[in-house]
BAMAR-585391 format. One record per residue (C-alpha): residue number from 1; x, y, z. Coordinates in Angstrom, 3 decimals. Example, Ala and Ser with C-alpha at 12.3 -4.5 7.8 and 13.67 -1.06 7.14 Angstrom:
REM BAMAR-585391
ATOM;pos;c1;c2;c3
ATOM;1;12.300;-4.500;7.800 $
ATOM;2;13.670;-1.060;7.140 $
REM end
This chain:
REM BAMAR-585391
ATOM;pos;c1;c2;c3
ATOM;1;226.554;135.929;42.543 $
ATOM;2;224.790;132.825;41.261 $
ATOM;3;224.258;129.696;43.329 $
ATOM;4;225.434;126.283;42.124 $
ATOM;5;221.873;125.286;41.226 $
ATOM;6;221.452;128.485;39.180 $
ATOM;7;224.708;127.797;37.311 $
ATOM;8;223.484;124.298;36.505 $
ATOM;9;220.065;125.634;35.486 $
ATOM;10;221.683;128.161;33.124 $
ATOM;11;223.681;125.403;31.445 $
ATOM;12;220.612;123.162;31.173 $
ATOM;13;218.638;126.053;29.661 $
ATOM;14;221.403;126.626;27.105 $
ATOM;15;221.299;122.957;26.044 $
ATOM;16;217.488;122.879;25.867 $
ATOM;17;217.327;126.057;23.770 $
ATOM;18;219.899;124.605;21.373 $
ATOM;19;218.177;121.209;21.070 $
ATOM;20;214.757;122.778;20.490 $
ATOM;21;216.073;124.050;17.152 $
ATOM;22;217.253;120.627;15.934 $
ATOM;23;215.796;117.283;14.961 $
ATOM;24;217.606;115.329;17.642 $
ATOM;25;215.211;112.868;19.288 $
ATOM;26;213.769;109.702;17.812 $
ATOM;27;210.167;109.181;16.788 $
ATOM;28;210.132;105.595;15.666 $
ATOM;29;212.937;105.459;13.099 $
ATOM;30;212.755;109.153;12.195 $
ATOM;31;214.211;112.161;13.982 $
ATOM;32;212.102;115.077;15.189 $
ATOM;33;212.442;118.314;17.135 $
ATOM;34;211.787;117.916;20.864 $
ATOM;35;209.100;119.661;22.892 $
ATOM;36;209.609;120.895;26.442 $
ATOM;37;207.885;117.800;27.854 $
ATOM;38;210.562;115.607;26.221 $
ATOM;39;213.128;116.890;28.750 $
ATOM;40;213.496;115.622;32.313 $
ATOM;41;215.857;116.789;35.080 $
ATOM;42;216.622;114.171;37.728 $
ATOM;43;217.720;115.115;41.246 $
ATOM;44;218.463;112.896;44.207 $
ATOM;45;216.176;115.116;46.313 $
ATOM;46;213.853;117.909;45.178 $
ATOM;47;213.003;119.529;48.525 $
ATOM;48;215.492;122.406;48.303 $
ATOM;49;216.516;122.302;44.644 $
ATOM;50;213.413;121.823;42.495 $
ATOM;51;211.816;125.253;42.985 $
ATOM;52;214.975;127.398;42.432 $
ATOM;53;215.814;125.229;39.427 $
ATOM;54;212.329;125.682;37.949 $
ATOM;55;212.384;129.425;38.697 $
ATOM;56;215.714;129.834;36.901 $
ATOM;57;214.482;127.928;33.842 $
ATOM;58;211.389;130.142;33.810 $
ATOM;59;213.686;133.195;33.636 $
ATOM;60;215.001;131.711;30.388 $
ATOM;61;211.431;131.340;29.117 $
ATOM;62;211.411;127.576;29.664 $
ATOM;63;208.368;126.111;31.477 $
ATOM;64;209.221;123.567;34.166 $
ATOM;65;207.028;121.451;36.423 $
ATOM;66;207.853;119.386;39.490 $
ATOM;67;206.249;117.257;42.172 $
ATOM;68;205.515;118.951;45.506 $
ATOM;69;205.064;115.657;47.363 $
ATOM;70;208.226;115.496;49.462 $
ATOM;71;208.298;119.223;50.212 $
ATOM;72;204.625;119.639;51.140 $
ATOM;73;204.918;118.428;54.738 $
ATOM;74;208.047;120.573;55.247 $
ATOM;75;206.268;123.856;54.426 $
ATOM;76;206.533;125.805;57.742 $
ATOM;77;202.809;126.244;58.394 $
ATOM;78;202.088;122.621;57.441 $
ATOM;79;205.069;121.370;59.463 $
ATOM;80;203.843;123.185;62.601 $
ATOM;81;200.389;121.690;62.141 $
ATOM;82;201.858;118.207;61.718 $
ATOM;83;203.916;118.798;64.873 $
ATOM;84;200.699;119.555;66.778 $
ATOM;85;199.219;116.259;65.536 $
ATOM;86;202.358;114.466;66.756 $
ATOM;87;201.988;116.090;70.190 $
ATOM;88;198.355;115.015;70.335 $
ATOM;89;199.484;111.474;69.501 $
ATOM;90;202.543;111.560;71.796 $
ATOM;91;203.108;114.557;74.130 $
ATOM;92;206.593;113.271;75.056 $
ATOM;93;207.956;113.986;71.564 $
ATOM;94;210.130;116.980;72.525 $
ATOM;95;210.990;118.028;68.959 $
ATOM;96;207.339;118.072;67.890 $
ATOM;97;206.319;119.780;71.135 $
ATOM;98;208.741;122.664;70.580 $
ATOM;99;207.480;123.166;67.029 $
ATOM;100;203.818;122.984;68.097 $
ATOM;101;204.351;125.563;70.852 $
ATOM;102;205.717;127.980;68.235 $
ATOM;103;202.394;127.777;66.384 $
ATOM;104;200.985;131.350;66.291 $
ATOM;105;197.689;130.400;67.965 $
ATOM;106;199.464;129.455;71.218 $
ATOM;107;201.502;132.635;71.561 $
ATOM;108;204.791;131.202;72.853 $
ATOM;109;207.988;133.064;72.006 $
ATOM;110;211.428;131.442;71.862 $
ATOM;111;212.403;133.345;75.039 $
ATOM;112;209.315;132.124;76.877 $
ATOM;113;210.034;128.513;75.930 $
ATOM;114;213.641;128.980;77.026 $
ATOM;115;212.514;130.183;80.456 $
ATOM;116;210.146;127.217;80.846 $
ATOM;117;212.869;124.715;79.953 $
ATOM;118;215.511;126.358;82.149 $
ATOM;119;213.474;126.028;85.356 $
ATOM;120;213.976;122.266;85.573 $
ATOM;121;216.871;121.353;83.322 $
ATOM;122;216.661;117.585;83.793 $
ATOM;123;212.970;117.375;82.922 $
ATOM;124;211.553;116.628;79.495 $
ATOM;125;209.988;119.626;77.766 $
ATOM;126;206.516;118.227;78.433 $
ATOM;127;207.300;117.802;82.142 $
ATOM;128;208.767;121.325;82.251 $
ATOM;129;205.588;122.623;80.592 $
ATOM;130;203.436;120.859;83.199 $
ATOM;131;205.630;122.304;85.946 $
ATOM;132;205.218;125.810;84.466 $
ATOM;133;201.434;125.368;84.327 $
ATOM;134;201.362;124.345;87.996 $
ATOM;135;203.433;127.455;88.810 $
ATOM;136;200.791;129.723;87.270 $
ATOM;137;201.967;130.102;83.659 $
ATOM;138;198.641;130.721;81.888 $
ATOM;139;199.984;130.066;78.382 $
ATOM;140;201.376;126.712;79.492 $
ATOM;141;198.132;125.687;81.210 $
ATOM;142;196.072;126.843;78.213 $
ATOM;143;198.269;124.835;75.832 $
ATOM;144;198.006;121.696;77.974 $
ATOM;145;194.228;122.058;78.309 $
ATOM;146;193.717;122.458;74.561 $
ATOM;147;195.981;119.549;73.618 $
ATOM;148;194.356;117.330;76.278 $
ATOM;149;190.920;118.087;74.802 $
ATOM;150;192.177;117.382;71.278 $
ATOM;151;193.815;114.126;72.427 $
ATOM;152;190.496;112.935;73.816 $
ATOM;153;188.742;114.097;70.628 $
ATOM;154;191.217;112.167;68.436 $
ATOM;155;190.386;108.888;70.202 $
ATOM;156;186.940;108.788;68.566 $
ATOM;157;187.481;110.815;65.376 $
ATOM;158;189.526;110.610;62.174 $
ATOM;159;192.580;112.738;61.419 $
ATOM;160;190.488;114.792;58.982 $
ATOM;161;187.890;115.510;61.671 $
ATOM;162;190.640;116.395;64.159 $
ATOM;163;192.292;118.875;61.773 $
ATOM;164;188.895;120.403;61.020 $
ATOM;165;188.235;120.736;64.777 $
ATOM;166;191.617;122.427;65.322 $
ATOM;167;190.912;124.922;62.535 $
ATOM;168;187.469;125.674;63.957 $
ATOM;169;188.597;126.049;67.596 $
ATOM;170;191.771;128.057;66.921 $
ATOM;171;190.945;129.880;63.685 $
ATOM;172;194.450;128.956;62.492 $
ATOM;173;193.920;129.558;58.734 $
ATOM;174;192.460;133.002;59.506 $
ATOM;175;195.410;133.788;61.804 $
ATOM;176;197.821;133.118;58.942 $
ATOM;177;195.835;135.421;56.632 $
ATOM;178;197.231;138.385;58.580 $
ATOM;179;200.814;137.351;57.699 $
ATOM;180;202.790;138.351;54.654 $
ATOM;181;201.873;135.864;51.904 $
ATOM;182;198.995;134.824;54.179 $
ATOM;183;196.703;133.611;51.399 $
ATOM;184;199.271;131.034;50.294 $
ATOM;185;199.737;129.837;53.890 $
ATOM;186;195.986;129.511;54.442 $
ATOM;187;195.696;127.641;51.144 $
ATOM;188;198.392;125.177;52.265 $
ATOM;189;196.479;124.496;55.494 $
ATOM;190;193.316;123.919;53.465 $
ATOM;191;195.273;121.527;51.252 $
ATOM;192;196.380;119.614;54.373 $
ATOM;193;192.723;119.067;55.270 $
ATOM;194;192.103;117.780;51.722 $
ATOM;195;195.058;115.395;52.033 $
ATOM;196;193.651;114.067;55.326 $
ATOM;197;190.296;113.503;53.580 $
ATOM;198;192.005;111.576;50.770 $
ATOM;199;193.905;109.536;53.376 $
ATOM;200;190.698;108.621;55.182 $
ATOM;201;189.261;107.393;51.878 $
ATOM;202;192.429;105.315;51.383 $
ATOM;203;192.304;103.691;54.816 $
ATOM;204;194.609;106.067;56.755 $
ATOM;205;191.954;107.283;59.178 $
ATOM;206;193.478;107.727;62.633 $
ATOM;207;196.012;110.391;63.615 $
ATOM;208;198.728;107.751;63.976 $
ATOM;209;197.984;106.327;60.510 $
ATOM;210;197.963;109.814;58.979 $
ATOM;211;201.352;110.608;60.545 $
ATOM;212;202.755;107.354;59.151 $
ATOM;213;201.348;108.263;55.736 $
ATOM;214;203.090;111.661;55.868 $
ATOM;215;206.438;110.028;56.706 $
ATOM;216;206.091;107.664;53.743 $
ATOM;217;205.374;110.613;51.451 $
ATOM;218;208.465;112.450;52.736 $
ATOM;219;210.582;109.363;52.037 $
ATOM;220;209.221;109.215;48.481 $
ATOM;221;207.559;105.824;49.012 $
ATOM;222;204.100;107.061;47.982 $
ATOM;223;202.719;110.107;46.197 $
ATOM;224;200.084;112.644;47.119 $
ATOM;225;197.109;112.953;44.828 $
ATOM;226;196.843;116.393;43.292 $
ATOM;227;200.206;117.867;44.335 $
ATOM;228;202.174;116.748;41.299 $
ATOM;229;202.343;118.986;38.254 $
ATOM;230;204.548;116.617;36.263 $
ATOM;231;201.697;115.582;33.967 $
ATOM;232;201.521;119.154;32.658 $
ATOM;233;203.520;120.427;29.689 $
ATOM;234;207.036;121.556;30.438 $
ATOM;235;210.449;120.322;31.477 $
ATOM;236;209.895;117.759;34.213 $
ATOM;237;211.891;117.947;37.445 $
ATOM;238;211.676;114.906;39.698 $
ATOM;239;213.612;112.673;42.047 $
ATOM;240;215.436;109.651;40.703 $
ATOM;241;213.192;107.510;42.903 $
ATOM;242;210.036;108.809;41.231 $
ATOM;243;211.540;108.235;37.772 $
ATOM;244;211.685;104.461;38.199 $
ATOM;245;209.835;102.766;35.359 $
ATOM;246;209.763;105.970;33.284 $
ATOM;247;211.839;107.019;30.293 $
ATOM;248;212.349;110.365;28.569 $
ATOM;249;213.986;111.337;25.270 $
ATOM;250;216.416;113.712;27.017 $
ATOM;251;217.540;113.422;30.644 $
ATOM;252;219.722;115.741;32.727 $
ATOM;253;221.364;114.485;35.912 $
ATOM;254;221.918;117.533;38.141 $
ATOM;255;222.652;118.474;41.748 $
ATOM;256;225.503;115.965;41.910 $
ATOM;257;227.782;118.005;44.185 $
ATOM;258;225.432;118.095;47.163 $
ATOM;259;226.610;115.608;49.764 $
ATOM;260;225.314;114.299;53.094 $
ATOM;261;225.417;116.580;56.157 $
ATOM;262;228.507;116.565;58.383 $
ATOM;263;228.413;113.468;60.589 $
ATOM;264;228.347;114.446;64.286 $
ATOM;265;226.595;111.360;65.669 $
ATOM;266;228.000;109.739;68.805 $
ATOM;267;225.945;106.573;68.272 $
ATOM;268;225.729;104.313;65.226 $
ATOM;269;223.964;101.049;64.513 $
ATOM;270;224.442;98.429;61.813 $
ATOM;271;222.453;95.191;61.487 $
ATOM;272;225.617;93.168;60.862 $
ATOM;273;228.154;94.934;63.114 $
ATOM;274;225.854;96.034;65.917 $
ATOM;275;226.199;99.210;68.012 $
ATOM;276;229.111;101.650;67.868 $
ATOM;277;229.583;104.347;70.515 $
ATOM;278;231.938;107.217;71.210 $
ATOM;279;233.319;107.291;74.758 $
ATOM;280;232.722;110.582;76.559 $
ATOM;281;235.178;111.755;79.218 $
ATOM;282;233.531;114.455;81.352 $
ATOM;283;236.725;115.910;82.833 $
ATOM;284;238.578;116.968;79.675 $
ATOM;285;235.199;117.066;77.873 $
ATOM;286;236.388;114.924;74.992 $
ATOM;287;234.834;112.151;72.931 $
ATOM;288;236.970;109.179;71.905 $
ATOM;289;236.167;107.142;68.804 $
ATOM;290;236.148;103.436;69.679 $
ATOM;291;237.223;100.708;67.191 $
ATOM;292;233.640;99.425;67.144 $
ATOM;293;232.292;102.890;66.335 $
ATOM;294;234.770;103.213;63.456 $
ATOM;295;233.848;99.751;62.136 $
ATOM;296;230.134;100.583;62.152 $
ATOM;297;230.825;103.986;60.558 $
ATOM;298;232.815;102.382;57.731 $
ATOM;299;230.094;99.785;57.164 $
ATOM;300;227.449;102.503;56.975 $
ATOM;301;229.638;104.581;54.664 $
ATOM;302;230.058;101.670;52.246 $
ATOM;303;226.314;101.038;52.366 $
ATOM;304;225.616;104.724;51.614 $
ATOM;305;228.045;104.698;48.661 $
ATOM;306;226.443;101.542;47.253 $
ATOM;307;223.028;103.184;47.554 $
ATOM;308;224.324;106.345;45.842 $
ATOM;309;225.699;104.324;42.915 $
ATOM;310;222.436;102.374;42.597 $
ATOM;311;220.419;105.601;42.557 $
ATOM;312;222.537;107.216;39.858 $
ATOM;313;222.549;104.005;37.825 $
ATOM;314;218.765;104.282;37.739 $
ATOM;315;219.103;107.922;36.627 $
ATOM;316;221.565;107.008;33.869 $
ATOM;317;219.147;104.442;32.423 $
ATOM;318;216.151;106.806;32.130 $
ATOM;319;217.003;108.515;28.781 $
ATOM;320;215.902;107.160;25.407 $
ATOM;321;218.179;109.361;23.279 $
ATOM;322;220.391;111.773;25.241 $
ATOM;323;221.884;111.907;28.726 $
ATOM;324;223.544;115.064;30.095 $
ATOM;325;225.437;114.927;33.392 $
ATOM;326;225.673;118.457;34.802 $
ATOM;327;228.056;119.013;37.711 $
ATOM;328;228.900;122.512;38.968 $
ATOM;329;230.908;123.469;42.034 $
ATOM;330;232.821;126.465;43.357 $
ATOM;331;236.579;126.180;42.809 $
ATOM;332;236.559;123.965;39.712 $
ATOM;333;240.328;124.215;39.181 $
ATOM;334;241.067;123.207;42.768 $
ATOM;335;238.648;120.266;42.666 $
ATOM;336;239.874;118.978;39.310 $
ATOM;337;243.530;119.442;40.296 $
ATOM;338;242.908;117.442;43.459 $
ATOM;339;241.225;114.683;41.451 $
ATOM;340;244.027;114.654;38.854 $
ATOM;341;246.729;114.350;41.524 $
ATOM;342;245.147;111.142;42.815 $
ATOM;343;245.055;109.377;39.437 $
ATOM;344;248.117;107.217;38.745 $
ATOM;345;249.482;106.670;35.195 $
ATOM;346;248.102;103.122;35.298 $
ATOM;347;244.587;104.487;35.024 $
ATOM;348;245.455;105.984;31.637 $
ATOM;349;247.708;103.246;30.236 $
ATOM;350;245.919;100.119;31.437 $
ATOM;351;242.323;101.320;31.580 $
ATOM;352;241.916;100.221;35.188 $
ATOM;353;238.727;100.790;37.145 $
ATOM;354;238.793;103.413;39.866 $
ATOM;355;240.426;102.295;43.084 $
ATOM;356;237.781;101.527;45.764 $
ATOM;357;239.590;103.969;48.068 $
ATOM;358;238.889;106.810;45.606 $
ATOM;359;235.243;105.798;45.443 $
ATOM;360;234.930;105.572;49.240 $
ATOM;361;236.603;108.947;49.758 $
ATOM;362;234.292;110.728;47.301 $
ATOM;363;232.087;113.211;49.157 $
ATOM;364;229.437;113.122;46.427 $
ATOM;365;228.705;111.723;42.978 $
ATOM;366;230.109;114.877;41.374 $
ATOM;367;233.596;113.939;42.603 $
ATOM;368;233.333;110.554;40.881 $
ATOM;369;232.302;112.368;37.701 $
ATOM;370;235.502;114.454;37.983 $
ATOM;371;237.605;111.287;37.857 $
ATOM;372;235.628;109.944;34.902 $
ATOM;373;235.925;113.242;33.022 $
ATOM;374;239.703;113.322;33.496 $
ATOM;375;240.078;109.716;32.333 $
ATOM;376;237.779;110.033;29.331 $
ATOM;377;239.518;110.616;25.956 $
ATOM;378;237.164;113.443;25.000 $
ATOM;379;237.340;114.956;28.473 $
ATOM;380;241.076;115.134;29.119 $
ATOM;381;241.934;117.588;26.328 $
ATOM;382;239.174;120.209;26.879 $
ATOM;383;239.697;120.101;30.640 $
ATOM;384;243.438;120.650;30.305 $
ATOM;385;242.880;123.439;27.783 $
ATOM;386;240.273;125.139;29.968 $
ATOM;387;241.973;124.779;33.337 $
ATOM;388;245.653;125.205;32.510 $
ATOM;389;247.087;124.747;36.036 $
ATOM;390;245.855;121.144;36.031 $
ATOM;391;248.485;118.544;35.160 $
ATOM;392;247.978;114.856;34.459 $
ATOM;393;250.729;112.297;34.828 $
ATOM;394;252.296;110.988;31.616 $
ATOM;395;250.802;107.767;30.280 $
ATOM;396;250.578;105.704;27.137 $
ATOM;397;247.737;106.312;24.716 $
ATOM;398;244.617;104.739;26.078 $
ATOM;399;242.372;102.761;23.745 $
ATOM;400;238.808;103.524;24.643 $
ATOM;401;235.633;103.643;22.566 $
ATOM;402;232.657;105.706;23.713 $
ATOM;403;229.789;107.795;22.358 $
ATOM;404;230.073;110.146;25.336 $
ATOM;405;231.628;113.584;24.919 $
ATOM;406;232.891;115.929;27.628 $
ATOM;407;232.788;119.711;27.729 $
ATOM;408;234.552;121.820;30.364 $
ATOM;409;233.114;125.244;31.128 $
ATOM;410;234.571;128.101;33.150 $
ATOM;411;232.501;130.625;35.063 $
ATOM;412;233.449;133.202;32.406 $
ATOM;413;232.062;131.079;29.574 $
ATOM;414;228.779;130.624;31.410 $
ATOM;415;228.292;134.356;31.896 $
ATOM;416;228.687;135.286;28.231 $
REM end
């Protein structure tokens, strides 16, 4: 069974293979056949999608390249090392401390950490670790001694020198060599040392400055030198953010059906509305949504939607010649039927813009594309012919001029 990203990759590959046989992109005033580097796939985030997308294109014989910037610091072995640097900078960071303790050179298991934390439930993890060390836990005392030494070392040395010292004292790269795929893991740790060297040359010398640099890379604000392959030949895969200022003959917008994670926060903040809290009642163990919390949540939701529309506007303005919007999701008939049921006849007869309520209720950009596809003259007919259970309300003929064309595909048509 294929994943959504594989379905989208298969469709993109089909389009690329077809276009490679035609003179369909401009070269001055003339038309010419495209090369692989004339194609670009834009995603809102590449961390989880870029590699499987590139791998699937490669299966079709299509070379693809993408930037590793945002994903580099999330590679497990790199992430654990960064967590150790955070602990050296601030031992009270519980999340970083847990991750650092799971580093193979310290020998903590999940069960061992659980026992340490359960001894004094109201203590921070660092305080619980200190308590365990005082009670004779040798692993805890060894961990605290090593991190204390490294903290003192970091006060007079750069982040690059600190990482080098950690590698030398713990033999961490060599430890990873014994793992499955150990060479790749050791190479990633070596690359981290190179990044720290480049940072020192760029003015990010201390541990704190290096950690700030890493956060900016993860947010897409700056790029790492040497981790981007997008200058090489092949279909380029990148975030919309990194595409700003660039243009490509052919652009695909993909990954549109991935939405934000389920919101479980009990605290929200907005610069205009202030703080919103849920009220917790300990007896029935329930949380009550307050009017202020709901107001802040709605404000944040509207801000997130505005940001989403701005991002995809940037994506839609990147192509020189052709733009393809690829949106795949399980249960196409159900999703399109739901979208169709919410469109009134006025949308078709009067050409009205989408109701703000529809826009606000959309879980992702793909849902907005569903509405647009159903309203578009070249989209309505193929969608109705492909997904027969879908019914649209009767409306007068809509006058609408556009160069865009819609094509509805079933799972069966994609597997032929």
